[in-house]
C-alpha positions as CSV (number, residue, x, y, z in Angstrom):
1,M,113.8,90.3,77.4
2,Q,115.1,86.7,77.4
3,R,118.4,87.8,78.9
4,L,116.4,89.4,81.8
5,R,113.9,86.6,82.1
6,R,115.4,84.9,85.1
7,P,115.9,88.0,87.3
8,L,112.4,89.3,86.3
9,L,110.9,86.0,87.3
10,F,112.6,86.2,90.7
11,L,111.3,89.8,91.0
12,T,107.9,88.3,90.4
13,V,108.4,85.9,93.3
14,L,109.4,88.9,95.5
15,V,106.2,90.8,94.5
16,I,104.0,87.7,95.0
17,A,105.3,87.1,98.5
18,T,105.1,90.8,99.5
19,A,101.6,91.3,98.2
20,G,100.4,88.0,99.7
21,L,101.6,89.0,103.1
22,V,100.1,92.5,102.8
23,Y,96.7,90.9,101.8
24,E,96.9,88.7,104.9
25,L,97.7,91.6,107.2
26,L,94.9,93.7,105.6
27,A,92.3,91.0,106.4
28,G,93.5,90.7,110.0
29,T,93.5,94.4,110.5
30,V,90.0,94.9,109.0
31,A,88.7,92.0,111.1
32,S,90.2,93.4,114.3
33,Y,88.9,96.9,113.4
34,V,85.3,95.9,112.9
35,L,85.2,92.9,115.3
36,G,87.7,93.8,118.0
37,D,90.0,91.3,119.8
38,S,93.0,91.8,117.5
39,V,94.9,88.7,118.9
40,R,92.0,86.4,118.0
41,Q,91.4,88.0,114.6
42,F,95.1,87.9,113.6
43,S,95.5,84.4,114.9
44,I,92.6,83.0,113.0
45,T,93.4,85.0,109.9
46,I,97.0,83.8,109.8
47,G,96.0,80.2,110.3
48,A,93.3,80.3,107.6
49,Y,95.6,82.0,105.2
50,L,98.4,79.5,105.7
51,F,95.9,76.7,105.2
52,A,94.7,78.3,102.0
53,L,98.3,78.5,100.8
54,G,98.5,74.7,101.3
55,I,95.3,74.2,99.3
56,G,96.7,76.3,96.4
57,S,100.0,74.4,96.4
58,Y,98.1,71.1,96.3
59,L,95.8,72.2,93.5
60,S,98.8,73.2,91.4
61,R,99.4,69.5,90.7
62,Y,96.3,69.5,88.5
63,V,97.7,72.1,86.1
64,K,99.2,69.9,83.4
65,E,99.3,72.1,80.3
66,G,99.8,75.8,79.6
67,V,101.5,76.4,82.9
68,A,102.8,79.9,81.9
69,A,99.3,81.0,80.8
70,R,97.7,79.5,84.0
71,F,100.3,81.3,86.1
72,I,99.4,84.7,84.5
73,E,95.7,84.0,85.0
74,V,96.2,83.3,88.6
75,E,98.3,86.4,89.0
76,L,95.6,88.6,87.5
77,A,92.9,86.8,89.6
78,T,95.0,87.6,92.7
79,A,95.3,91.2,91.6
80,L,91.5,91.5,91.4
81,A,90.6,89.6,94.6
82,G,93.4,91.1,96.7
83,G,93.1,94.6,95.4
84,L,89.4,94.7,96.2
85,S,89.6,92.8,99.4
86,A,89.7,95.7,101.9
87,P,86.9,97.7,100.3
88,L,84.7,94.7,100.0
89,L,85.2,93.7,103.6
90,F,84.4,97.2,104.8
91,I,81.3,97.3,102.7
92,G,80.3,93.8,103.6
93,F,80.4,94.6,107.3
94,S,78.5,97.8,107.0
95,Q,75.8,96.5,104.7
96,G,74.9,93.1,106.1
97,K,75.3,90.4,108.7
98,F,77.5,88.1,106.7
99,F,80.9,89.6,107.4
100,G,82.3,86.4,108.9
101,P,81.7,84.2,105.7
102,L,82.9,87.1,103.5
103,L,86.1,87.6,105.6
104,Y,87.1,83.9,105.6
105,G,85.9,83.4,102.0
106,T,88.2,86.3,101.0
107,I,91.1,84.9,102.9
108,M,90.6,81.4,101.4
109,V,90.4,82.7,97.9
110,I,93.4,85.0,98.1
111,G,95.4,82.4,100.0
112,T,94.6,79.7,97.5
113,L,95.6,81.9,94.5
114,V,98.9,82.9,96.1
115,G,99.5,79.2,97.0
116,L,99.1,78.4,93.3
117,E,101.5,81.0,92.1
118,I,104.8,79.9,93.6
119,P,104.6,76.2,92.5
120,L,103.6,77.2,89.0
121,L,106.4,79.7,88.8
122,M,108.9,77.1,90.1
123,R,107.8,74.8,87.3
124,I,108.5,77.6,84.8
125,L,111.9,78.2,86.3
126,K,112.9,74.5,86.5
127,E,114.2,74.5,83.0
128,E,116.8,77.2,83.9
129,L,118.1,76.1,87.3
130,D,119.1,72.9,89.1
131,F,116.5,71.7,91.6
132,E,118.6,72.5,94.6
133,E,119.4,76.0,93.3
134,L,115.8,76.5,92.3
135,I,114.4,75.7,95.8
136,A,117.0,77.7,97.6
137,R,116.6,80.8,95.5
138,V,112.8,80.8,95.3
139,L,112.2,80.2,99.0
140,T,114.8,82.8,99.9
141,V,113.2,85.4,97.8
142,D,109.8,84.3,99.0
143,Y,110.8,84.8,102.7
144,V,112.5,88.1,102.0
145,G,109.2,89.3,100.3
146,A,107.3,88.4,103.4
147,L,109.6,90.5,105.5
148,V,109.4,93.4,103.2
149,G,105.6,93.2,103.2
150,S,105.3,93.1,107.0
151,V,107.6,96.0,107.6
152,L,106.1,98.2,104.8
153,F,102.6,97.4,106.1
154,A,103.1,98.7,109.6
155,L,105.5,101.5,109.0
156,V,104.6,103.0,105.6
157,L,101.5,101.6,104.0
158,V,98.7,101.8,106.5
159,P,99.8,105.2,108.1
160,S,100.3,106.8,104.6
161,L,97.7,105.1,102.4
162,G,95.1,103.6,104.7
163,L,93.6,100.1,104.4
164,N,91.6,100.6,101.2
165,R,94.3,102.4,99.2
166,T,96.9,99.8,100.4
167,S,94.7,97.0,99.1
168,L,94.1,98.7,95.8
169,T,97.7,99.6,95.3
170,F,98.9,96.1,95.8
171,G,96.2,94.9,93.5
172,L,97.7,97.1,90.8
173,L,101.2,95.8,91.6
174,N,100.0,92.3,91.1
175,C,98.3,93.4,87.9
176,A,101.6,95.0,86.7
177,V,103.4,91.7,87.4
178,G,100.8,89.9,85.3
179,V,101.3,92.2,82.4
180,L,105.1,92.0,82.7
181,S,104.8,88.2,82.7
182,T,103.0,88.3,79.3
183,F,106.2,89.7,77.9
184,V,108.7,87.7,79.9
185,L,106.9,84.4,79.0
186,A,105.8,85.4,75.5
187,D,107.7,82.5,74.0
188,V,105.8,79.9,76.0
189,V,102.3,81.4,75.8
190,P,100.1,81.2,72.6
191,K,99.7,84.6,70.9
192,R,95.9,84.5,71.2
193,A,96.2,83.8,74.9
194,L,98.6,86.7,75.3
195,L,96.1,89.1,73.7
196,R,93.3,87.8,76.0
197,L,95.5,88.1,79.1
198,R,96.6,91.6,78.3
199,I,93.0,92.7,77.7
200,T,92.0,91.1,81.0
201,A,94.8,92.8,82.8
202,S,93.8,96.2,81.3
203,A,90.2,95.7,82.5
204,I,91.4,94.8,86.0
205,A,93.7,97.8,86.1
206,V,90.9,100.1,85.1
207,I,88.8,98.8,88.0
208,L,91.6,99.2,90.5
209,V,92.6,102.6,89.3
210,A,88.9,103.7,89.6
211,G,89.0,102.4,93.1
212,L,92.0,104.5,93.9
213,V,90.5,107.6,92.4
214,Y,87.4,107.2,94.4
215,A,89.1,105.6,97.4
216,D,88.1,108.4,99.8
217,R,84.4,108.2,98.8
218,L,84.6,104.4,98.9
219,T,86.0,104.5,102.4
220,T,83.4,107.0,103.6
221,F,80.6,105.0,102.1
222,A,81.8,101.7,103.6
223,E,82.6,103.3,107.0
224,Q,79.4,105.3,107.2
225,G,77.4,102.2,107.6
226,L,79.2,101.5,110.8
227,Y,78.0,104.7,112.5
228,A,74.6,106.2,113.3
229,D,75.7,109.7,112.6
230,P,77.5,111.4,109.6
231,I,81.3,111.1,109.6
232,V,82.9,114.6,109.7
233,Y,86.5,113.5,110.1
234,S,88.4,110.2,109.7
235,Q,92.0,109.2,109.7
236,Q,94.0,105.9,109.7
237,S,97.0,106.5,112.0
238,A,99.9,104.2,112.6
239,Y,98.0,102.7,115.6
240,Q,94.2,102.9,115.0
241,R,91.3,104.3,113.0
242,V,90.2,107.7,114.2
243,V,86.6,108.7,113.4
244,L,84.6,111.8,114.4
245,T,80.9,111.8,113.9
246,E,78.4,114.6,114.4
247,N,74.6,115.1,114.6
248,P,72.7,118.3,115.5
249,H,73.0,117.6,119.2
250,S,76.4,116.0,119.8
251,V,79.8,114.9,118.5
252,Q,81.2,111.4,119.0
253,L,84.8,110.2,118.8
254,F,85.5,106.5,117.9
255,L,88.8,104.7,118.0
256,N,88.8,101.5,116.0
257,G,85.0,101.6,116.0
258,N,84.8,101.9,119.8
259,L,83.1,105.0,121.3
260,Q,85.4,107.1,123.3
261,F,83.0,109.9,124.2
262,S,79.8,111.7,123.2
263,S,79.8,115.5,123.7
264,A,76.2,115.1,125.1
265,D,77.4,113.6,128.3
266,E,81.2,113.4,128.3
267,Y,81.3,116.1,131.1
268,R,79.9,113.5,133.5
269,Y,82.6,111.0,132.7
270,H,85.5,113.5,132.8
271,E,84.3,115.4,135.9
272,A,84.0,112.0,137.7
273,L,87.5,111.0,136.4
274,V,89.4,114.1,137.5
275,H,87.8,115.9,140.4
276,P,87.7,113.1,143.1
277,A,91.5,112.8,142.7
278,F,91.9,116.5,143.0
279,A,89.7,116.6,146.0
280,R,91.9,114.0,147.7
281,A,95.3,115.4,146.7
282,P,96.7,118.1,149.0
283,R,98.6,119.8,146.2
284,H,98.0,120.1,142.4
285,S,101.1,121.8,141.1
286,R,102.4,118.9,138.9
287,V,99.9,116.7,137.1
288,L,100.5,113.6,134.9
289,I,97.8,112.4,132.4
290,L,98.4,109.1,130.7
291,G,96.1,108.8,127.7
292,G,93.4,111.4,127.4
293,G,94.6,112.7,124.1
294,D,91.2,114.3,123.3
295,G,92.0,117.0,125.9
296,L,88.8,116.7,127.8
297,A,90.3,115.5,131.1
298,L,92.9,118.2,130.6
299,R,90.1,120.7,130.4
300,E,88.9,119.7,133.8
301,V,92.5,119.8,135.2
302,F,93.0,123.4,134.1
303,R,90.0,124.5,136.2
304,Y,92.4,124.5,139.2
305,P,94.5,127.7,139.4
306,D,97.3,126.1,141.4
307,V,98.1,123.7,138.5
308,E,101.5,124.8,137.3
309,H,102.6,122.0,134.9
310,V,100.8,119.1,133.2
311,T,102.6,116.3,131.4
312,M,100.4,114.3,129.0
313,V,101.7,111.0,127.6
314,D,99.4,109.8,124.7
315,L,100.5,107.2,122.2
316,D,98.9,108.5,119.0
317,P,99.7,112.0,117.6
318,A,96.7,111.6,115.3
319,V,94.4,111.9,118.3
320,T,96.3,114.8,120.0
321,N,96.5,116.7,116.6
322,L,92.8,116.2,116.2
323,A,92.1,117.6,119.6
324,R,94.5,120.5,119.1
325,Q,93.6,121.5,115.5
326,I,89.9,120.6,114.7
327,P,87.6,123.5,115.8
328,T,84.9,121.2,117.1
329,M,87.4,119.5,119.4
330,Q,88.9,122.8,120.4
331,R,85.5,124.0,121.5
332,L,84.9,120.9,123.5
333,N,88.3,120.8,125.3
334,H,88.5,124.6,125.7
335,N,91.7,124.6,123.6
336,S,93.4,122.8,126.5
337,L,96.2,121.3,124.4
338,S,97.5,124.8,123.5
339,D,97.9,125.8,127.1
340,P,101.6,126.7,127.8
341,R,101.5,124.7,131.0
342,L,101.2,121.5,129.0
343,T,104.1,119.3,127.9
344,L,102.7,116.8,125.4
345,I,104.6,113.5,124.8
346,N,103.5,111.1,122.1
347,A,104.9,107.8,123.4
348,D,103.9,104.5,124.8
349,A,103.1,105.1,128.5
350,M,104.8,101.9,129.7
351,A,108.0,102.7,127.9
352,W,107.9,106.3,129.1
353,L,107.4,105.2,132.8
354,R,110.4,102.9,132.5
355,A,112.7,105.9,132.1
356,D,114.6,106.9,135.2
357,G,114.8,110.1,137.1
358,R,111.2,111.3,137.1
359,R,110.1,113.5,140.0
360,P,106.8,112.6,141.7
361,F,103.6,114.2,140.5
362,D,100.9,115.5,142.8
363,V,98.0,114.0,140.8
364,V,98.1,111.2,138.2
365,I,95.1,110.5,135.9
366,V,95.1,107.3,133.8
367,D,92.6,107.5,131.0
368,F,93.3,104.7,128.6
369,P,90.8,103.0,126.4
370,D,89.2,99.8,127.8
371,P,91.4,96.7,127.9
372,N,89.8,95.0,124.9
373,N,93.1,93.6,123.6
374,F,96.5,92.6,124.9
375,S,98.2,95.8,123.7
376,L,95.8,97.8,126.0
377,G,95.6,95.1,128.6
378,K,99.3,95.5,129.4
379,L,98.5,99.0,130.7
380,Y,96.3,97.5,133.4
381,T,98.8,94.9,134.7
382,R,100.5,94.6,138.1
383,G,103.8,95.4,136.3
384,F,102.4,98.6,134.9
385,Y,101.0,99.8,138.2
386,R,104.4,99.1,139.8
387,L,106.0,101.3,137.2
388,L,103.4,104.0,138.2
389,M,104.9,103.9,141.7
390,R,108.0,105.7,140.3
391,V,105.9,108.8,139.7
392,I,103.9,108.6,142.9
393,G,104.8,110.6,146.0
394,P,103.6,110.1,149.6
395,D,100.5,112.2,149.1
396,T,99.9,111.7,145.3
397,A,96.3,110.9,144.3
398,L,96.0,108.5,141.3
399,V,92.8,107.7,139.4
400,V,92.3,105.0,136.7
401,Q,89.3,104.6,134.5
402,S,88.2,101.1,135.0
403,T,85.3,100.1,132.6
404,S,81.8,99.4,133.9
405,P,81.1,97.8,137.3
406,M,77.7,96.9,136.0
407,Y,78.3,95.4,132.5
408,A,81.9,94.2,133.2
409,R,81.9,93.6,136.9
410,K,84.8,91.1,137.0
411,S,86.9,93.4,134.8
412,F,86.2,96.3,137.0
413,W,87.2,94.6,140.2
414,C,90.1,92.9,138.6
415,I,91.6,96.3,138.0
416,A,91.1,97.3,141.6
417,R,92.6,94.0,142.9
418,T,95.6,94.4,140.5
419,M,96.3,97.9,141.8
420,R,96.2,96.6,145.4
421,S,98.6,93.8,144.5
422,A,101.0,96.4,143.2
423,G,101.0,98.2,146.6
424,F,98.3,100.8,146.2
425,S,95.6,101.5,148.7
426,T,92.4,101.9,146.7
427,H,88.8,103.1,146.8
428,S,86.6,102.3,143.8
429,Y,83.7,104.5,142.7
430,H,81.3,104.9,139.8
431,A,79.2,107.4,137.9
432,H,76.3,107.1,135.4
433,V,77.2,108.3,131.9
434,P,74.2,107.8,129.6
435,S,76.4,106.9,126.5
436,F,78.1,104.1,128.5
437,G,75.8,103.3,131.4
438,E,77.4,102.9,134.9
439,W,81.1,103.6,134.6
440,G,83.8,102.9,137.1
441,Y,87.1,104.3,138.4
442,V,89.7,103.4,141.0
443,L,91.1,106.1,143.2
444,A,94.5,105.2,144.8
445,M,97.3,106.4,147.0
446,K,100.4,104.8,148.5
447,H,98.9,104.8,152.0
448,P,95.4,104.1,153.4
449,F,93.0,107.0,153.0
450,E,89.4,108.0,153.2
451,P,87.4,108.9,150.1
452,P,87.0,112.6,149.5
453,T,83.7,114.3,150.6
454,Q,84.3,117.9,149.5
455,L,85.1,119.2,146.1
456,R,87.8,121.9,145.7
457,V,86.4,123.6,142.6
458,D,83.1,125.3,141.8
459,G,80.9,125.5,138.7
460,L,80.7,121.8,137.7
461,R,77.8,120.6,135.7
462,F,77.5,117.1,137.3
463,L,79.3,116.9,140.6
464,N,78.6,118.6,143.9
465,D,79.7,117.5,147.4
466,A,76.6,115.3,147.9
467,T,77.1,113.6,144.6
468,L,80.8,113.2,145.2
469,A,80.2,111.2,148.4
470,S,77.6,109.0,146.6
471,L,80.0,107.9,143.9
472,F,81.7,105.6,146.4
473,I,78.5,103.7,147.3
474,F,77.9,100.5,145.3
475,S,74.6,98.7,145.0
476,R,74.6,94.9,145.6
477,D,74.8,94.0,141.9
478,M,78.0,96.0,141.5
479,Q,79.8,95.1,144.7
480,E,83.2,93.5,144.7
481,L,83.5,89.8,143.9
482,P,86.4,87.3,143.8
483,V,88.6,87.8,140.8
484,R,92.2,87.1,139.7
485,E,94.7,89.9,139.3
486,N,96.0,90.9,135.9
487,T,99.6,90.1,135.0
488,L,101.5,90.6,131.8
489,N,102.0,86.8,131.7
490,D,98.3,85.8,131.4
491,Q,96.3,89.1,130.9
492,Q,93.3,87.7,132.8
493,L,91.6,91.1,132.5
494,V,91.3,90.8,128.7
495,A,89.6,87.4,129.1
496,Y,87.2,88.9,131.7
497,Y,86.5,91.9,129.5
498,E,85.9,90.0,126.3
499,H,83.5,87.5,127.9
500,E,81.5,90.1,129.9
501,W,81.0,92.6,127.1
502,S,80.1,89.8,124.6
503,L,77.1,89.1,126.8
504,W,75.8,92.7,126.2
505,N,76.8,93.2,122.6
């Protein structure tokens, strides 16, 4: 063991750095999931965590004796605090109004503990390496661990384990390092302390293993408090948290905690989204849908017998698989994702549009989630709408869902102005969807046009010709007002959206 002491201690540095970065990312992800605005949450989380690292490093100076034992104690404390961090944050948000203090308290505790670990470990290693070599090796391994943690978190851990299991797994990893350290450092830790540390590690391991065994129940319990109705399906994809809830009267889909539709009234939203564009377009042979992975807009598209081919580009296969495979969703979308006329592409819409050689479509439907963060805001920028020009023909009708002209008036008109700045001629319109209130859309073509007045399909539940014409009439409190356009450089739309909806939440 003594011969392996140095490499094992450097392995400990690697684990400490990897786990610390994972705990930081977990806190930011949970915060963005339950509070929204991922840029703000990650920015504050990273700043608070780095500050806590500094506090831990400073406090290490007060450890004068028993450095090895103190190091193992800190490692085990990190295992417990970090391992339980995600479950506690979820439960804290769902059960009370003190999520903010709990979030930043958790970050500060974990950051302080991780900040203590490296200085203490360096003091243990100083007897074996020259100062220059010690600093170079420890910092190199530390930075490599941060890289490993960040890559694993995004590509492997969250998609395969989910947030709670990732948290608990890395808690166990920290605990294992603590146990290993009791053997590697056995010659510098009193025997009585070794026994105490190993018993403590065993107790922590039991707690974390129990958490893993009951992780699904724990996740459901923590998450259920966020929703009014029972959860019938949930999944953490590589991109977002997908949750389906159900009550005796309706089914609801949530992405990252944000309502996407309620089956009680989604037909009003999707009829208003699809049919004005089809009423305006002279042909419907080739249709493009960007977003809309739930298949509900697609259901409306397939009402038209002259539709020959539909291309759908939706980022998240978890959503399209849900829509295609879950019986409840199949009933709602009339099994539209299994129609042979559909070509489904799981890809980023902006990256897909950048590809060359695409023939124009007759109708284009843009059904993205609201621009509540910069990742979504880029899909409402002038640059994105200029990319859309590549798939727009002279008579193509394009429609974009555009949030609420009532609750987010500047956001709504910002989208319309941005589309005009990209070269589109537009007419904005709105419909009342009880789950959301007044909801807005922008209809656009390459050339000036008149709003449609006559539907080209029968049997709708919400729209008729009279209702269609009324959609384009705005009351005074929803009429256009001066706004800035949305560019990739400043994402003004996200700022509008965040401010306006915060007044209503």
